[in-house]
C-alpha positions in Angstrom: 1.0 -0.9 19.7 3.6 1.9 19.4 4.0 3.6 16.0 7.6 2.3 15.5 6.3 -1.2 15.8 3.8 -0.6 13.0 5.1 -1.8 9.5 3.8 -0.1 6.4 4.6 -1.9 3.1 5.0 0.4 0.1 4.8 -1.2 -3.3 5.3 0.5 -6.6 7.4 0.6 -9.8 8.8 4.1 -9.4 11.8 4.3 -7.1 11.5 8.0 -6.4 7.8 7.7 -5.5 8.7 4.9 -3.1 11.4 7.1 -1.5 9.0 10.0 -1.0 6.3 7.7 0.5 8.9 6.1 2.8 10.0 9.6 4.0 6.4 10.5 4.6 5.5 7.3 6.5 8.6 7.5 8.7 7.8 11.2 9.5 4.5 9.8 10.9 6.5 7.5 13.1 5.9 4.2 11.4 8.4 1.8 9.9 8.3 1.6 6.1 9.3 -1.3 3.9 9.6 -0.8 0.2 9.1 -3.2 -2.7 9.9 -2.0 -6.2 8.2 -4.4 -8.5 6.6 -7.8 -8.2 9.8 -9.7 -7.6 10.7 -7.7 -4.5 7.1 -7.9 -3.3 7.0 -11.6 -3.7 10.2 -11.9 -1.8 8.8 -9.9 1.1 5.5 -11.9 1.1 7.5 -15.1 1.3 9.3 -13.9 4.4 6.0 -14.1 6.4 6.9 -10.8 8.1 3.8 -9.1 9.7 2.6 -6.1 7.7 0.1 -3.8 9.3 -0.7 -1.8 6.2 0.1 -2.2 2.5 0.1 0.9 0.3 0.2 -0.1 -3.3 0.7 2.2 -6.3 -0.8 0.2 -9.1 0.9 2.4 -11.8 3.0 0.2 -14.1 1.7 -3.1 -12.9 -0.4 -5.6 -14.9 -3.4 -7.6 -13.7 -1.2 -9.9 -11.6 -0.9 -7.2 -8.9 -4.5 -8.2 -7.9 -3.3 -11.6 -6.9 -1.0 -10.0 -4.4 -3.8 -7.8 -3.1 -5.8 -11.0 -2.6 -3.0 -12.3 -0.4 -3.3 -9.2 1.8 -7.0 -9.7 2.0 -6.6 -13.3 3.1 -4.0 -12.2 5.8 -6.3 -9.5 7.1 -3.8 -6.8 6.2 -5.3 -3.3 5.6 -4.7 -2.1 2.1 -4.7 1.3 0.3 -4.4 1.6 -3.4 -2.9 4.5 -5.3 -4.0 5.0 -8.9 -3.0 7.4 -11.6 -6.7 7.8 -12.6 -10.1 7.3 -11.2 -11.6 4.2 -12.8 -14.9 2.4 -12.0 -13.2 -1.0 -12.9 -10.4 -0.3 -10.4 -12.9 0.8 -7.8 -14.9 -2.4 -8.3 -11.8 -4.6 -8.2 -10.6 -2.9 -5.1 -13.9 -3.3 -3.3 -13.9 -7.0 -4.1 -10.5 -7.4 -2.5 -11.4 -5.4 0.7 -9.3 -2.4 -0.1 -9.9 0.3 2.5 -9.6 3.2 0.0 -8.4 4.1 -3.5 -6.4 7.3 -3.7 -6.0 9.1 -7.0 -2.8 10.9 -8.0 -1.7 13.5 -7.2 -1.9 12.5 -3.6 -3.3 14.9 -1.0 -0.9 14.2 1.9 -3.3 15.4 4.6 -5.9 12.9 3.3 -3.3 10.1 3.2 -2.1 10.9 6.7 -5.7 10.8 8.0 -6.4 7.5 6.3 -3.2 5.9 7.5 -3.9 7.0 11.1 -7.5 5.9 11.0 -6.5 2.4 9.6 -3.8 1.9 12.2 -5.8 2.7 15.3 
């Protein structure tokens, strides 16, 4: 699989954060698709497009974001969560949904790059 064929879905509520993540993902050679909010995410999920990796910033979302994470788990899509704080409850919820890793803000881009590459091998 070539890197340009790999699709990374970026989900969040902050448009600027999504833009920065998209730039980062594209510099790594992957295709990024962004969804700002649950409405856009639900539209993308309904399209049945194959997503290789979902990167979800849970900041600003309510508990319903976990239903979407369950969808990714059922599809076998690799999933990374970005959180504004380290939380045992978030860690437990993430583990239950098969999340590959939880990253706490501020992001360490070298760490994010390594995780993404490791998950997309």
